[in-house]
DSSP file (Angstrom, degrees, kcal/mol; ACC not computed):
  #  RESIDUE AA STRUCTURE BP1 BP2  ACC     N-H-->O    O-->H-N    N-H-->O    O-->H-N    TCO  KAPPA ALPHA  PHI   PSI    X-CA   Y-CA   Z-CA
    1    1 A M              0   0    0      0, 0.0    99,-0.1     0, 0.0     2,-0.1   0.000 360.0 360.0 360.0 134.1    0.0    0.0    0.0
    2    2 A T     >  -     0   0    0      1,-0.1     4,-2.3    98,-0.0     5,-0.2  -0.349 360.0-113.8 -78.2 161.1    1.4    3.4   -0.9
    3    3 A A  H  > S+     0   0    0     66,-0.3     4,-2.1     1,-0.2     5,-0.2   0.891 118.8  54.4 -58.7 -40.7    1.8    6.3    1.5
    4    4 A L  H  > S+     0   0    0      1,-0.2     4,-2.5     2,-0.2    -1,-0.2   0.910 108.8  47.2 -61.3 -43.5   -0.9    8.2   -0.5
    5    5 A T  H  > S+     0   0    0      2,-0.2     4,-2.7     1,-0.2     5,-0.3   0.897 108.9  54.6 -65.8 -40.7   -3.3    5.3   -0.2
    6    6 A I  H  X S+     0   0    0     -4,-2.3     4,-2.0     1,-0.2    -1,-0.2   0.922 112.7  43.1 -58.8 -44.6   -2.7    5.0    3.6
    7    7 A V  H  X S+     0   0    0     -4,-2.1     4,-2.7     2,-0.2    -2,-0.2   0.907 113.7  49.1 -72.0 -41.9   -3.5    8.7    4.1
    8    8 A T  H  X S+     0   0    0     -4,-2.5     4,-2.0     2,-0.2    -2,-0.2   0.904 113.3  48.1 -65.7 -38.0   -6.6    8.8    1.9
    9    9 A D  H  X S+     0   0    0     -4,-2.7     4,-1.8     2,-0.2    -1,-0.2   0.895 111.1  51.8 -64.5 -39.3   -7.9    5.7    3.6
   10   10 A F  H  X S+     0   0    0     -4,-2.0     4,-1.6    -5,-0.3    -2,-0.2   0.924 109.6  48.2 -62.4 -46.2   -7.2    7.3    7.0
   11   11 A C  H  X S+     0   0    0     -4,-2.7     4,-1.7     1,-0.2    49,-0.4   0.883 109.5  53.5 -63.3 -37.6   -9.1   10.4    6.0
   12   12 A A  H  X S+     0   0    0     -4,-2.0     4,-1.0     1,-0.2    -1,-0.2   0.851 103.7  56.6 -64.9 -34.1  -12.0    8.3    4.8
   13   13 A A  H  X>S+     0   0    0     -4,-1.8     5,-2.7     1,-0.2     4,-0.5   0.875 105.3  51.7 -64.7 -36.4  -12.0    6.6    8.2
   14   14 A W  H ><5S+     0   0    0     -4,-1.6     3,-1.1     1,-0.2    -2,-0.2   0.898 102.6  59.1 -63.6 -39.8  -12.5   10.0    9.8
   15   15 A D  H 3<5S+     0   0    0     -4,-1.7    43,-0.4     1,-0.3    -1,-0.2   0.807 114.5  37.0 -59.8 -27.8  -15.4   10.6    7.4
   16   16 A R  H 3<5S-     0   0    0     -4,-1.0    -1,-0.3    -3,-0.3    -2,-0.2   0.467 106.2-128.2 -96.5  -5.1  -17.0    7.5    9.0
   17   17 A L  T <<5 +     0   0    0     -3,-1.1     2,-1.5    -4,-0.5    -3,-0.2   0.915  45.7 169.5  47.9  47.0  -15.7    8.3   12.5
   18   18 A D     >< -     0   0    0     -5,-2.7     4,-2.6     1,-0.2     3,-0.4  -0.673  12.2-177.5 -88.8  84.1  -14.5    4.7   12.4
   19   19 A W  H  > S+     0   0    0     -2,-1.5     4,-2.9     1,-0.2     5,-0.3   0.863  78.1  54.1 -57.4 -42.2  -12.3    4.9   15.5
   20   20 A P  H  > S+     0   0    0      0, 0.0     4,-2.2     0, 0.0    -1,-0.2   0.921 113.2  43.6 -59.2 -40.7  -11.0    1.3   15.2
   21   21 A A  H  > S+     0   0    0     -3,-0.4     4,-1.4     2,-0.2    -2,-0.2   0.890 113.3  51.8 -69.8 -38.9   -9.8    2.1   11.7
   22   22 A I  H  < S+     0   0    0     -4,-2.6     4,-0.5     1,-0.2     3,-0.5   0.955 114.2  42.7 -60.2 -50.6   -8.4    5.5   12.7
   23   23 A H  H >< S+     0   0    0     -4,-2.9     3,-1.2     1,-0.2    -2,-0.2   0.877 110.5  56.3 -65.4 -37.7   -6.4    3.9   15.6
   24   24 A A  H 3< S+     0   0    0     -4,-2.2    -1,-0.2    -5,-0.3    -2,-0.2   0.779 101.6  58.0 -66.2 -26.0   -5.3    0.9   13.4
   25   25 A A  T 3< S+     0   0    0     -4,-1.4    77,-3.2    -3,-0.5     2,-0.3   0.637  95.5  82.3 -77.1 -13.7   -3.7    3.3   10.9
   26   26 A L  E <  S-a  102   0A   0     -3,-1.2    77,-0.2    -4,-0.5     2,-0.1  -0.724  82.5-118.8 -99.0 140.4   -1.5    4.9   13.5
   27   27 A A  E >   -     0   0A   0     75,-2.7     3,-1.9    -2,-0.3    15,-0.1  -0.403  29.5-115.4 -66.1 150.6    1.8    3.6   14.7
   28   28 A D  E 3  S+     0   0A   0      1,-0.3    15,-2.3    14,-0.1    16,-0.3   0.819 119.2  46.1 -57.8 -31.0    1.9    2.7   18.4
   29   29 A D  E 3  S+     0   0A   0     13,-0.2    -1,-0.3    14,-0.1    13,-0.1  -0.044  86.1 166.2-102.6  31.2    4.5    5.5   18.9
   30   30 A I  E <   -     0   0A   0     -3,-1.9    12,-3.6    11,-0.2     2,-0.7  -0.109  30.7-146.7 -47.4 136.5    2.6    8.1   16.7
   31   31 A F  E     -aB 104  41A   0     72,-2.0    74,-2.8    10,-0.2     2,-0.5  -0.951  24.1-179.1-105.1 109.8    3.8   11.6   17.0
   32   32 A Y  E     +aB 105  40A   0      8,-2.2     8,-3.6    -2,-0.7     2,-0.4  -0.944   3.5 175.0-115.6 128.8    0.6   13.8   16.6
   33   33 A H  E     -a  106   0A   0     72,-2.8    74,-2.3    -2,-0.5     2,-1.0  -0.907  27.1-165.4-142.5 111.6    0.8   17.5   16.7
   34   34 A N  E >   -a  107   0A   0     -2,-0.4     3,-3.7     4,-0.4    74,-0.2  -0.865  37.3-135.8 -82.0 107.1   -1.8   20.1   16.1
   35   35 A I  T 3  S+     0   0    0     72,-2.5    -1,-0.1    -2,-1.0    73,-0.1   0.720  98.5  52.9 -50.9 -35.1    0.8   22.8   15.7
   36   36 A P  T 3  S+     0   0    0      0, 0.0    -1,-0.3     0, 0.0     2,-0.2   0.658 112.9  53.2 -73.0  -9.2   -1.0   25.5   17.9
   37   37 A M  S <  S-     0   0    0     -3,-3.7    74,-0.0     1,-0.1     0, 0.0  -0.575 101.5 -77.7-116.5 176.4   -1.3   22.9   20.7
   38   38 A A        -     0   0    0     -2,-0.2    -4,-0.4     1,-0.1    -1,-0.1  -0.500  55.1-110.5 -72.3 145.1    1.0   20.6   22.7
   39   39 A P        -     0   0    0      0, 0.0     2,-0.4     0, 0.0    -6,-0.2  -0.302  20.7-131.5 -75.2 161.4    2.0   17.4   20.8
   40   40 A C  E     -B   32   0A   0     -8,-3.6    -8,-2.2    -2,-0.0     2,-0.6  -0.924  12.8-157.4-110.7 139.0    0.9   13.9   21.6
   41   41 A H  E     +B   31   0A   0     -2,-0.4     4,-0.4   -10,-0.2   -10,-0.2  -0.954  59.4   1.2-119.1 110.6    3.4   11.0   21.9
   42   42 A G  S  > S-     0   0    0    -12,-3.6     4,-2.0    -2,-0.6   -13,-0.2   0.000  87.1 -79.7  97.9 157.6    2.0    7.6   21.4
   43   43 A L  H  > S+     0   0    0    -15,-2.3     4,-2.6     1,-0.2     5,-0.2   0.845 124.5  57.4 -63.6 -37.0   -1.4    6.1   20.7
   44   44 A A  H  > S+     0   0    0    -16,-0.3     4,-2.3     1,-0.2    -1,-0.2   0.915 108.9  45.5 -62.6 -42.9   -2.6    6.4   24.3
   45   45 A E  H  > S+     0   0    0     -4,-0.4     4,-2.2     2,-0.2    -1,-0.2   0.877 110.9  54.2 -67.7 -36.7   -2.0   10.2   24.3
   46   46 A F  H  X S+     0   0    0     -4,-2.0     4,-1.5     2,-0.2    -2,-0.2   0.947 110.7  45.5 -59.6 -48.9   -3.7   10.4   20.9
   47   47 A K  H  X S+     0   0    0     -4,-2.6     4,-1.2     1,-0.2    -2,-0.2   0.908 112.7  50.8 -61.5 -42.5   -6.8    8.7   22.2
   48   48 A A  H  < S+     0   0    0     -4,-2.3    -1,-0.2     1,-0.2    -2,-0.2   0.848 104.6  58.7 -64.7 -34.4   -6.8   10.8   25.4
   49   49 A F  H  < S+     0   0    0     -4,-2.2    -1,-0.2     1,-0.2    -2,-0.2   0.908 112.3  38.6 -60.5 -42.7   -6.5   14.0   23.3
   50   50 A F  H >< S+     0   0    0     -4,-1.5     3,-1.4     1,-0.2     5,-0.3   0.629  93.2  88.2 -86.0 -13.4   -9.8   13.2   21.4
   51   51 A A  T 3< S+     0   0    0     -4,-1.2    -1,-0.2     1,-0.3    -2,-0.1   0.860  86.8  50.2 -55.4 -41.0  -11.6   11.8   24.4
   52   52 A P  T 3  S+     0   0    0      0, 0.0    -1,-0.3     0, 0.0    -2,-0.1   0.656  93.1  86.1 -74.9 -11.9  -13.0   15.3   25.6
   53   53 A F  S <  S-     0   0    0     -3,-1.4     2,-2.3    -4,-0.2    -4,-0.0  -0.786  70.2-151.5 -92.7 111.4  -14.3   16.1   22.1
   54   54 A P        -     0   0    0      0, 0.0    29,-0.5     0, 0.0     2,-0.2  -0.397  23.4-174.5 -80.0  66.3  -17.8   14.7   21.6
   55   55 A L        +     0   0    0     -2,-2.3    27,-0.3    -5,-0.3     3,-0.1  -0.428  18.7 172.3 -66.5 129.4  -17.5   14.3   17.9
   56   56 A T        +     0   0    0     25,-3.3     2,-0.3     1,-0.4    26,-0.2   0.547  69.5   2.4-110.2 -15.9  -20.8   13.1   16.2
   57   57 A A  E     -C   81   0A   0     24,-1.2    24,-2.8     2,-0.0    -1,-0.4  -0.965  60.7-173.6-164.4 154.6  -19.6   13.5   12.6
   58   58 A A  E     -C   80   0A   0    -43,-0.4     2,-0.3    -2,-0.3    22,-0.2  -0.990   4.8-174.0-151.8 151.9  -16.5   14.5   10.6
   59   59 A K  E     -C   79   0A   0     20,-1.9    20,-3.0    -2,-0.3     2,-0.8  -0.925  10.7-158.1-149.4 122.7  -15.6   15.1    7.0
   60   60 A F  E     -C   78   0A   0    -49,-0.4     2,-0.9    -2,-0.3    18,-0.2  -0.884  11.2-161.9-101.2 103.8  -12.1   15.7    5.7
   61   61 A D  E     -C   77   0A   0     16,-2.7    16,-2.2    -2,-0.8     2,-0.7  -0.781   9.4-153.8 -85.7 109.5  -12.5   17.5    2.3
   62   62 A I  E     +C   76   0A   0     -2,-0.9    14,-0.2    14,-0.2     3,-0.1  -0.764  21.2 173.3 -88.8 118.0   -9.2   17.1    0.6
   63   63 A H  E    S+     0   0A   0     12,-3.0     2,-0.3    -2,-0.7    13,-0.2   0.844  71.8   7.5 -89.3 -40.6   -8.5   19.9   -1.9
   64   64 A N  E     +C   75   0A   0     11,-1.5    11,-2.9     2,-0.0    -1,-0.4  -0.997  64.5 179.2-143.1 143.7   -4.9   19.0   -2.7
   65   65 A I  E     +C   74   0A   0     -2,-0.3     2,-0.3     9,-0.2     9,-0.2  -0.994   3.9 172.0-145.9 140.1   -2.8   16.0   -1.8
   66   66 A T  E     -C   73   0A   0      7,-2.1     7,-2.9    -2,-0.3     2,-0.4  -0.991  11.6-158.7-146.9 151.4    0.8   15.1   -2.8
   67   67 A A  E     -C   72   0A   0     -2,-0.3     2,-0.4     5,-0.2     5,-0.2  -0.995  10.2-178.2-135.1 139.7    3.3   12.5   -1.8
   68   68 A T  E >  S-C   71   0A   0      3,-2.6     3,-2.1    -2,-0.4     2,-0.2  -0.951  70.5 -50.5-132.5 113.0    7.0   12.2   -1.9
   69   69 A G  T 3  S-     0   0    0     -2,-0.4   -66,-0.3     1,-0.3     0, 0.0  -0.428 124.5 -15.6  60.5-123.9    8.4    8.9   -0.7
   70   70 A N  T 3  S+     0   0    0     -2,-0.2    27,-3.0   -67,-0.1     2,-0.5   0.215 118.6  93.1 -97.7  13.7    6.8    8.3    2.7
   71   71 A T  E <   -CD  68  96A   0     -3,-2.1    -3,-2.6    25,-0.2     2,-0.4  -0.931  51.5-174.0-112.7 130.3    5.6   11.8    3.3
   72   72 A V  E     -CD  67  95A   0     23,-2.7    23,-3.1    -2,-0.5     2,-0.4  -0.973   5.0-162.9-122.8 135.6    2.1   12.9    2.3
   73   73 A M  E     -CD  66  94A   0     -7,-2.9    -7,-2.1    -2,-0.4     2,-0.4  -0.965   6.7-169.5-120.0 136.4    0.8   16.5    2.5
   74   74 A T  E     -CD  65  93A   0     19,-2.6    19,-2.9    -2,-0.4     2,-0.6  -0.968  18.0-157.2-124.9 139.7   -2.9   17.4    2.4
   75   75 A E  E     +CD  64  92A   0    -11,-2.9   -12,-3.0    -2,-0.4   -11,-1.5  -0.981  40.7 162.6-107.5 117.9   -4.6   20.7    2.0
   76   76 A R  E     -CD  62  91A   0     15,-3.0    15,-2.8    -2,-0.6     2,-0.5  -0.847  46.0-139.4-135.0 162.6   -8.1   20.1    3.6
   77   77 A T  E     -CD  61  90A   0    -16,-2.2   -16,-2.7    -2,-0.3     2,-0.5  -0.988  29.7-153.9-118.3 118.7  -11.2   21.6    5.0
   78   78 A D  E     -CD  60  89A   0     11,-3.1    11,-2.6    -2,-0.5     2,-0.6  -0.801   5.7-161.5 -96.1 130.9  -12.2   19.6    8.1
   79   79 A H  E     -CD  59  88A   0    -20,-3.0   -20,-1.9    -2,-0.5     2,-0.4  -0.954  15.0-178.9-111.4 112.9  -15.9   19.6    9.0
   80   80 A L  E     -CD  58  87A   0      7,-3.0     7,-3.2    -2,-0.6     2,-0.5  -0.938  10.2-160.1-117.7 134.7  -16.3   18.5   12.6
   81   81 A H  E     -CD  57  86A   0    -24,-2.8   -25,-3.3    -2,-0.4   -24,-1.2  -0.959  11.2-177.4-118.6 128.8  -19.6   18.2   14.4
   82   82 A M  E >  S- D   0  85A   0      3,-2.9     3,-1.9    -2,-0.5     2,-0.3  -0.884  71.3 -59.3-120.4  95.3  -20.0   18.1   18.1
   83   83 A G  T 3  S-     0   0    0     -2,-0.5   -27,-0.1   -29,-0.5   -28,-0.0  -0.536 121.2 -15.6  64.3-125.8  -23.7   17.6   18.7
   84   84 A E  T 3  S+     0   0    0     -2,-0.3     2,-0.4    -3,-0.1    -1,-0.3   0.601 118.6  97.2 -83.6 -12.6  -25.5   20.4   16.9
   85   85 A N  E <   -D   82   0A   0     -3,-1.9    -3,-2.9     2,-0.0     2,-0.4  -0.654  58.1-160.7 -86.1 129.6  -22.3   22.5   16.7
   86   86 A A  E     -D   81   0A   0     -2,-0.4     2,-0.5    -5,-0.2    -5,-0.2  -0.908   3.2-165.1-110.3 136.1  -20.4   22.5   13.4
   87   87 A I  E     -D   80   0A   0     -7,-3.2    -7,-3.0    -2,-0.4     2,-0.5  -0.983   0.9-166.9-120.6 128.3  -16.8   23.5   13.1
   88   88 A V  E     +D   79   0A   0     -2,-0.5     2,-0.4    -9,-0.2    -9,-0.2  -0.974  14.9 178.9-116.7 123.0  -15.2   24.2    9.7
   89   89 A L  E     -D   78   0A   0    -11,-2.6   -11,-3.1    -2,-0.5     2,-0.4  -0.984  27.1-137.6-134.7 127.5  -11.4   24.4    9.8
   90   90 A R  E     -D   77   0A   0     -2,-0.4    20,-0.5   -13,-0.2     2,-0.4  -0.716  36.3-177.5 -82.0 129.4   -8.9   25.0    7.0
   91   91 A V  E     -D   76   0A   0    -15,-2.8   -15,-3.0    -2,-0.4     2,-0.5  -0.968  30.7-158.8-136.3 142.1   -6.0   22.6    7.6
   92   92 A M  E     -DE  75 108A   0     16,-2.1    16,-3.0    -2,-0.4     2,-0.4  -0.993  28.2-167.9-113.8 120.6   -2.6   21.8    6.1
   93   93 A G  E     -DE  74 107A   0    -19,-2.9   -19,-2.6    -2,-0.5     2,-0.4  -0.880  15.9-164.9-117.2 143.8   -1.6   18.3    7.2
   94   94 A V  E     -DE  73 106A   0     12,-2.8    12,-2.7    -2,-0.4     2,-0.4  -0.994  10.4-172.2-125.4 126.1    1.7   16.4    6.9
   95   95 A F  E     -DE  72 105A   0    -23,-3.1   -23,-2.7    -2,-0.4     2,-0.5  -0.957   8.6-160.0-120.3 134.5    1.8   12.7    7.4
   96   96 A E  E     -DE  71 104A   0      8,-2.7     7,-2.8    -2,-0.4     8,-1.5  -0.973  13.2-151.5-115.6 127.2    4.9   10.5    7.7
   97   97 A I  E     + E   0 102A   0    -27,-3.0     2,-0.4    -2,-0.5     5,-0.2  -0.798  17.0 174.5-103.1 135.9    4.5    6.8    7.0
   98   98 A R  E >  S- E   0 101A   0      3,-2.8     3,-1.6    -2,-0.4    -2,-0.0  -0.978  71.3 -12.0-140.1 126.7    6.7    4.1    8.5
   99   99 A D  T 3  S-     0   0    0     -2,-0.4     3,-0.1     1,-0.3    -1,-0.1   0.855 128.7 -53.0  53.4  39.5    6.1    0.3    8.1
  100  100 A G  T 3  S+     0   0    0      1,-0.2     2,-0.3   -99,-0.1    -1,-0.3   0.562 120.8  94.9  78.6   8.7    2.6    0.9    6.6
  101  101 A K  E <  S- E   0  98A   0     -3,-1.6    -3,-2.8   -75,-0.0     2,-0.8  -0.888  84.8-100.1-128.8 159.8    1.4    3.1    9.4
  102  102 A I  E     +aE  26  97A   0    -77,-3.2   -75,-2.7    -2,-0.3    -5,-0.2  -0.721  39.8 173.1 -80.0 113.4    1.2    6.8   10.2
  103  103 A A  E     +     0   0A   0     -7,-2.8   -72,-2.0    -2,-0.8     2,-0.3   0.706  67.6  21.4 -95.4 -24.9    4.2    7.5   12.4
  104  104 A A  E     -aE  31  96A   0     -8,-1.5    -8,-2.7   -74,-0.2     2,-0.4  -0.994  60.4-179.8-144.9 139.5    3.9   11.3   12.5
  105  105 A W  E     +aE  32  95A   0    -74,-2.8   -72,-2.8    -2,-0.3     2,-0.5  -0.950   4.4 179.2-142.3 117.9    0.9   13.6   11.8
  106  106 A R  E     -aE  33  94A   0    -12,-2.7   -12,-2.8    -2,-0.4     2,-0.4  -0.982   6.4-167.5-121.1 127.7    1.2   17.3   12.0
  107  107 A D  E     -aE  34  93A   0    -74,-2.3   -72,-2.5    -2,-0.5     2,-0.5  -0.956   4.9-159.0-114.8 133.2   -1.8   19.6   11.3
  108  108 A Y  E     + E   0  92A   0    -16,-3.0   -16,-2.1    -2,-0.4     2,-0.3  -0.949  30.4 138.9-111.7 124.8   -1.3   23.4   10.8
  109  109 A F        -     0   0    0     -2,-0.5     2,-0.7   -18,-0.2   -18,-0.1  -0.956  57.4 -86.4-156.2 170.6   -4.4   25.6   11.3
  110  110 A D     >  -     0   0    0    -20,-0.5     4,-1.6    -2,-0.3     3,-0.3  -0.770  29.4-158.9 -87.9 112.1   -5.5   28.9   12.8
  111  111 A M  H  > S+     0   0    0     -2,-0.7     4,-3.1     1,-0.2     5,-0.3   0.851  92.1  56.7 -61.1 -35.6   -6.4   28.3   16.5
  112  112 A A  H  > S+     0   0    0      1,-0.2     4,-2.1     2,-0.2    -1,-0.2   0.885 104.1  53.2 -64.1 -37.3   -8.6   31.4   16.6
  113  113 A E  H  4 S+     0   0    0     -3,-0.3     4,-0.4     2,-0.2    -1,-0.2   0.897 113.9  43.8 -62.6 -39.3  -10.6   30.0   13.7
  114  114 A F  H >< S+     0   0    0     -4,-1.6     3,-1.5     1,-0.2     4,-0.5   0.964 115.1  45.1 -69.2 -54.2  -11.1   26.8   15.7
  115  115 A T  H >< S+     0   0    0     -4,-3.1     3,-0.9     1,-0.3    -2,-0.2   0.812 104.5  62.9 -66.1 -29.7  -11.9   28.4   19.1
  116  116 A S  T 3< S+     0   0    0     -4,-2.1    -1,-0.3    -5,-0.3    -2,-0.2   0.714 107.8  44.8 -67.6 -17.0  -14.3   30.9   17.6
  117  117 A Q  T <  S+     0   0    0     -3,-1.5    -1,-0.2    -4,-0.4    -2,-0.2   0.477  88.3 109.0-103.7  -4.3  -16.5   28.0   16.5
  118  118 A M  S <  S-     0   0    0     -3,-0.9     2,-0.1    -4,-0.5   -32,-0.0  -0.455  79.5-104.0 -73.0 144.6  -16.4   26.0   19.7
  119  119 A P        -     0   0    0      0, 0.0     2,-0.4     0, 0.0    -1,-0.1  -0.427  35.8-126.2 -65.4 141.6  -19.5   25.9   21.8
  120  120 A S              0   0    0      1,-0.2     0, 0.0    -2,-0.1     0, 0.0  -0.753 360.0 360.0 -93.0 136.6  -19.4   28.1   24.9
  121  121 A G              0   0    0     -2,-0.4    -1,-0.2     0, 0.0     0, 0.0   0.486 360.0 360.0  60.2 360.0  -20.1   26.6   28.3
């Protein structure tokens, strides 16, 4: 499986909120970093990061995607739903593949754009 296929399949798993498939695509020692926030080291920290977010739906609209070797870059608009609240976020993502799994995932986005759409209280 190519790095490009691994990432497109991973994004499709988000579209289904298929947590078992999402977790299975990640290396046990995944380095996950939403650049405006503190990074996560390992699958347990990744799971703990998403635990407080009550996601009810997600859609990763990929506008552009490119791969060089084991590195894949995506330009996306992520649509995240937490109950009735919808968040639309422009994202640039970088994925590094190792042994058929995502070993590093960095997303770059505007934190103010994210927080301005979060439900208050």
